[in-house]
C-alpha positions in Angstrom: 1.1 4.6 -1.8 1.8 3.8 -5.4 0.5 6.2 -7.9 0.0 9.9 -8.6 -3.2 11.8 -9.4 -4.2 12.9 -12.8 -5.0 16.7 -13.2 -7.2 16.3 -16.2 -9.5 14.0 -14.3 -9.7 16.5 -11.4 -10.5 19.3 -13.8 -13.3 17.3 -15.3 -14.7 16.6 -11.9 -14.6 20.2 -10.9 -16.5 21.2 -14.0 -19.2 18.7 -13.1 -19.4 20.0 -9.5 -19.6 23.6 -10.7 -22.4 22.8 -13.1 -24.4 20.9 -10.5 -23.8 23.5 -7.8 -22.5 20.9 -5.4 -18.8 20.2 -4.7 -17.6 16.7 -5.2 -14.7 14.7 -3.9 -13.1 14.8 -7.4 -13.4 18.6 -7.5 -12.2 19.1 -3.9 -9.1 16.9 -4.4 -8.0 19.1 -7.4 -5.4 16.7 -8.9 -2.3 17.0 -6.8 -3.6 19.9 -4.7 -4.6 17.8 -1.7 -3.1 16.3 1.4 -2.8 12.7 0.2 1.0 13.0 0.6 0.8 13.9 4.3 -1.9 11.2 4.9 0.3 8.5 3.3 3.2 9.5 5.5 1.0 9.4 8.6 -0.2 5.9 7.5 3.3 4.7 6.9 4.4 6.0 10.4 1.4 4.3 11.9 2.6 0.9 10.6 5.9 1.5 12.4 4.0 2.5 15.6 2.0 -0.7 15.4 4.9 -3.0 14.6 7.0 -1.6 17.4 4.9 -3.5 19.9 5.7 -7.1 18.7 9.1 -6.2 17.2 10.3 -4.8 20.5 8.7 -7.5 22.7 6.0 -5.2 24.1 3.1 -7.5 23.3 0.5 -7.0 20.6 -0.8 -3.7 19.3 -3.2 -2.6 22.0 -5.9 -1.5 19.5 -6.5 -5.2 18.8 -7.8 -5.6 22.3 -9.7 -2.3 22.3 -11.5 -3.3 19.1 -12.2 -6.8 20.3 -9.8 -8.3 17.8 -11.2 -6.5 14.8 -8.1 -4.5 13.7 -4.8 -3.1 14.8 -3.3 0.4 14.2 -1.2 -1.2 11.4 -4.3 -2.8 9.9 -6.1 0.5 9.7 -3.1 2.1 8.1 -2.8 -0.6 5.5 -6.5 -0.3 4.8 -6.1 3.5 4.3 -3.3 2.9 1.9 -5.5 0.6 -0.2 -8.4 3.1 -0.2 -6.1 5.8 -1.6 -4.5 3.3 -4.0 -8.0 2.3 -5.3 -9.0 5.9 -5.7 -5.9 6.8 -7.8 -5.3 3.6 -9.6 -8.9 3.3 -11.1 -8.4 6.8 -12.5 -5.1 5.8 -14.1 -6.8 2.7 -15.5 -9.6 4.8 -17.0 -7.4 7.4 -18.6 -4.6 5.2 -20.1 -4.3 2.2 -22.3 -3.4 -1.2 -20.9 0.3 -1.0 -21.9 0.7 2.4 -20.3 -1.2 1.3 -17.2 0.9 -1.8 -16.6 4.2 -0.1 -17.3 3.5 2.7 -14.9 2.5 0.3 -12.2 5.7 -1.7 -12.7 7.9 1.4 -12.6 6.2 2.6 -9.4 6.2 -0.6 -7.3 9.0 -3.0 -8.5 12.3 -0.9 -8.5 12.0 0.2 -4.8 10.9 -3.3 -3.8 13.9 -4.9 -5.5 16.0 -2.2 -3.8 14.9 -3.2 -0.3 15.4 -6.9 -1.1 19.0 -6.2 -2.2 19.6 -4.0 0.8 18.4 -6.9 3.1 20.5 -9.5 1.3 23.7 -7.6 0.6 23.9 -5.0 3.3 21.9 -5.9 6.4 22.5 -9.6 6.2 26.3 -9.6 5.9 26.7 -6.9 8.6 24.5 -8.8 11.0 26.2 -12.1 10.2 29.7 -10.7 10.8 28.7 -8.8 14.0 27.9 -12.0 15.7 31.3 -13.4 14.7 30.5 -15.6 11.7 32.6 -15.7 8.6 31.4 -13.8 5.5 32.2 -16.8 3.3 29.6 -18.9 5.2 26.9 -16.2 4.6 26.9 -16.3 0.8 25.4 -19.7 0.2 23.4 -21.0 -2.8 21.2 -23.3 -0.8 17.8 -22.7 0.9 17.9 -20.0 3.5 20.8 -18.1 2.0 20.7 -14.5 0.5 20.4 -15.7 -3.1 17.5 -18.0 -2.2 15.9 -15.0 -0.4 16.0 -12.9 -3.6 14.8 -15.7 -5.9 11.9 -16.5 -3.5 10.7 -12.9 -3.3 11.5 -11.0 -6.5 8.0 -11.2 -7.9 6.2 -9.6 -4.8 5.0 -13.0 -3.6 6.9 -13.5 -0.4 8.3 -17.0 -0.3 11.1 -16.4 2.2 11.0 -14.0 5.1 14.5 -14.6 6.5 18.1 -15.3 5.7 19.8 -18.1 7.6 19.0 -17.6 11.3 19.6 -13.8 11.4 17.2 -12.0 13.8 16.2 -15.2 15.4 17.4 -13.9 18.8 15.3 -10.7 18.5 12.0 -10.4 20.5 10.0 -11.1 17.3 12.3 -13.9 16.3 11.8 -15.6 19.7 8.0 -14.9 19.5 7.7 -16.5 16.0 10.7 -18.9 16.2 11.7 -17.7 12.7 14.1 -15.4 11.0 12.1 -12.4 9.6 13.8 -9.5 7.8 10.8 -7.6 6.4 7.3 -8.6 7.6 5.6 -5.7 5.8 6.3 -6.7 2.2 3.5 -9.3 2.1 0.8 -6.6 1.3 2.5 -5.7 -2.0 1.3 -8.9 -3.7 -2.3 -8.1 -2.7 -1.9 -4.6 -4.0 -0.5 -5.9 -7.3 -3.5 -8.3 -7.5 -5.8 -5.3 -7.2 -3.9 -3.5 -10.0 -4.5 -6.6 -12.2 -8.2 -6.4 -11.4 -8.3 -2.8 -12.6 -6.3 -3.9 -15.7 -8.9 -6.5 -16.5 -11.8 -4.1 -16.0 -10.0 -1.6 -18.3 -9.4 -4.1 -21.0 -13.0 -5.2 -21.1 -14.2 -1.6 -21.2 -15.9 -1.7 -17.8 -14.2 1.5 -16.6 -15.4 3.4 -19.7 -18.8 1.9 -20.4 -20.0 0.0 -17.3 -18.4 1.7 -14.4 -21.3 0.7 -12.1 -19.6 -2.7 -11.9 -16.9 -1.2 -9.6 -19.2 -0.3 -6.7 -21.1 -3.6 -7.4 -17.9 -5.5 -6.9 -17.2 -3.4 -3.7 -20.6 -4.2 -2.4 -20.2 -7.9 -3.1 -16.9 -8.0 -1.4 -18.3 -6.4 1.7 -21.3 -8.8 1.7 -18.9 -11.8 1.4 -16.8 -10.4 4.2 -19.9 -10.0 6.4 -20.9 -13.6 5.7 -17.4 -14.8 6.4 -17.5 -13.0 9.8 -21.0 -14.4 10.6 -20.0 -18.0 9.6 -16.7 -17.8 11.5 -14.5 -18.0 8.4 -16.5 -20.8 6.6 -16.6 -18.8 3.3 -13.2 -20.4 2.5 -15.1 -23.6 1.8 -17.0 -21.8 -0.9 -14.0 -20.4 -2.6 -10.4 -21.1 -1.3 -9.2 -17.6 -1.6 -11.9 -16.4 0.8 -10.1 -18.5 3.4 -7.5 -15.7 3.6 -9.2 -12.9 5.5 -6.7 -10.4 4.1 -8.1 -11.0 0.6 -11.5 -9.8 1.6 -10.3 -6.9 3.8 -7.8 -5.5 1.4 -10.0 -6.1 -1.7 -12.9 -4.3 0.0 -10.8 -1.3 1.0 -9.3 -1.0 -2.5 -12.7 -1.3 -4.2 -14.3 1.2 -1.8 -11.6 3.7 -2.9 -11.9 2.7 -6.5 -15.7 3.2 -6.4 -15.2 6.8 -5.1 -12.5 7.3 -7.7 -14.6 6.1 -10.7 -17.5 8.3 -9.5 -15.4 11.1 -8.1 -17.4 13.7 -10.0 -20.6 12.4 -8.3 -19.5 11.6 -4.7 -20.4 14.6 -2.6 -17.8 16.5 -0.6 -19.5 17.7 2.5 -18.3 18.6 6.0 -21.4 16.9 7.5 -20.6 13.7 5.7 -17.0 14.0 6.8 -18.0 14.2 10.5 -20.6 11.5 10.1 -18.1 9.1 8.4 -15.6 9.7 11.3 -18.3 8.9 13.9 -19.4 5.8 12.1 -15.8 4.7 11.7 -15.1 5.2 15.4 -18.3 3.5 16.5 -17.6 0.5 14.3 -14.1 0.1 15.8 -15.3 -0.2 19.4 -18.8 -1.6 19.0 -18.4 -3.9 16.0 -19.0 -3.8 12.2 -15.6 -2.3 11.3 -15.0 -4.7 8.3 -18.3 -3.6 6.7 -19.5 -0.1 7.9 -16.1 1.0 9.1 -14.4 0.2 5.8 -16.9 2.4 3.8 -17.0 5.2 6.4 -13.2 5.2 6.8 -12.7 5.2 3.1 -14.8 8.3 2.7 -13.1 10.0 5.7 -9.6 9.4 4.3 -10.5 11.1 1.0 -12.5 13.8 2.7 -9.6 14.6 5.0 -7.2 14.7 2.0 -9.4 17.5 0.6 -10.2 19.2 3.9 -6.8 19.6 5.5 -5.3 23.1 5.3 -3.6 24.2 2.0 -0.5 24.9 4.1 0.2 21.2 4.4 -0.5 20.2 0.8 3.2 20.5 -0.1 4.1 17.5 2.1 4.5 14.5 -0.2 3.2 16.4 -3.3 6.6 16.4 -5.0 8.6 13.8 -3.1 6.6 10.8 -2.0 8.5 9.1 0.8 5.6 7.0 2.1 6.4 3.9 0.0 10.0 3.9 1.3 8.8 4.4 4.9 6.5 1.4 4.5 9.0 -1.0 3.0 12.0 0.0 5.2 10.2 0.3 8.5 10.2 -3.3 9.5 13.8 -4.1 8.7 15.0 -0.9 10.5 13.1 -2.0 13.6 14.5 -5.5 13.4 18.0 -4.0 13.2 17.4 -1.8 16.2 16.0 -4.8 18.1 19.1 -6.8 17.3 21.2 -4.0 18.7 19.1 -4.1 21.9 17.4 -0.7 21.6 14.1 -2.4 22.6 15.6 -2.6 26.2 15.2 1.2 26.5 11.4 0.8 26.3 8.6 1.1 23.8 8.7 4.9 23.2 12.5 5.2 22.5 12.4 2.1 20.4 9.6 3.4 18.2 10.7 7.1 18.1 14.2 6.2 17.1 12.9 3.9 14.3 10.8 6.6 12.6 13.6 9.1 11.6 16.0 6.3 10.7 13.3 4.8 8.4 12.7 8.2 7.0 16.4 8.5 6.1 16.2 5.2 4.1 12.9 6.4 2.5 14.6 9.6 1.4 17.4 7.6 -0.2 14.9 5.2 -1.8 13.0 8.0 -3.3 15.9 10.1 -4.6 18.1 7.2 -5.7 15.5 4.7 -7.0 11.9 5.7 -7.1 12.1 9.2 -8.6 14.4 8.0 -11.4 12.3 5.0 -12.1 9.2 7.2 -12.5 11.1 9.2 -15.1 10.7 6.2 -17.3 6.9 6.0 -17.0 6.4 7.6 -20.4 9.4 5.8 -22.0 9.1 2.6 -24.1 5.9 0.8 -23.1 4.8 4.0 -21.4 4.2 5.6 -24.7 1.2 3.3 -25.1 -0.4 1.2 -27.8 -1.3 4.3 -29.9 2.4 4.8 -30.4 3.7 1.3 -30.8 1.0 -0.5 -32.8 1.4 1.6 -35.9 5.2 1.3 -35.8 4.9 -2.5 -35.6 2.8 -2.8 -38.7 4.6 -4.0 -41.9 6.0 -1.2 -43.9 6.0 1.3 -41.0 9.0 3.5 -40.3 11.7 1.8 -38.1 11.6 2.4 -34.4 14.3 4.8 -33.2 
């Protein structure tokens, strides 16, 4: 959802697979010649499909009941995003220095995130406020609950305020939660950033270059802790407070499963039989239990297998213009606006189907106005890396221009 593949890594993986006579995930993915763009768009749309149930007042996502409370459609989609992110981000961490790595992560995730915050505070908020008959002068307050407080509380990805004043309190979701919520999807970005920082630490200490076995070990440990947490009914939080948050274990495990396959992409086999088997294990785990352990691993492999296996004819989707991030960060607020306008009264399907193309429109704007231009800076300034800046900062070096 937040990075692009690196062709040189894929070329290396392909050489290994050709030498061994067996095709690998890395070789099959072929840099940007894969269907990750399409899959990310499907995942982002799946989040909208899932959120349409509670946001439109249609109850909870039905998959939660079908999987005996294990996961929703949106949960699977977010897990898929983290698998893909882990696969790509670990490759970026292994092929760039720490300054480049951090700068590229900042340029990918923050500009669009700040854009959706400003859109909520200075476009959606004022319009919704005035449509209900309130004065614009009473909207722009400096106190708690106002638009400026909303920006200050959320600017660093850690969501400290979900609403502005009492806007959206009368929507189905507002009545369900008794709170004003503008964008309930943004909370995952702090977890993703934490995963980026984990990769940064591993890169700084040379783990990705000299001890990459540590990545699958970390993934295995996370899965074990998650299994123990399920078996002890959530008591692992007493051992370490952060384990008290089930999302930490789930999102970390999906990210690390993807990262494990990324760091060993030249060794992980690409095989149709494994693809079918992974799909079967994933499906069985959903409906018979074990999703958070077996399903995460099987689903992680299946997502990457599918990215390599889908027809070449669909590989252009999202390859040049990645709208998936915009779809994800704008979906919830678009649905809340539609709910405030009463569109949910038309039924679930109209409510959901109308939300997707409108969200895509905002995603298109986010990409072409903000994201694409921000990514042009990925090799600018800090993006040039330590190899460029360290010599220039030494005494007696030529001035920086």
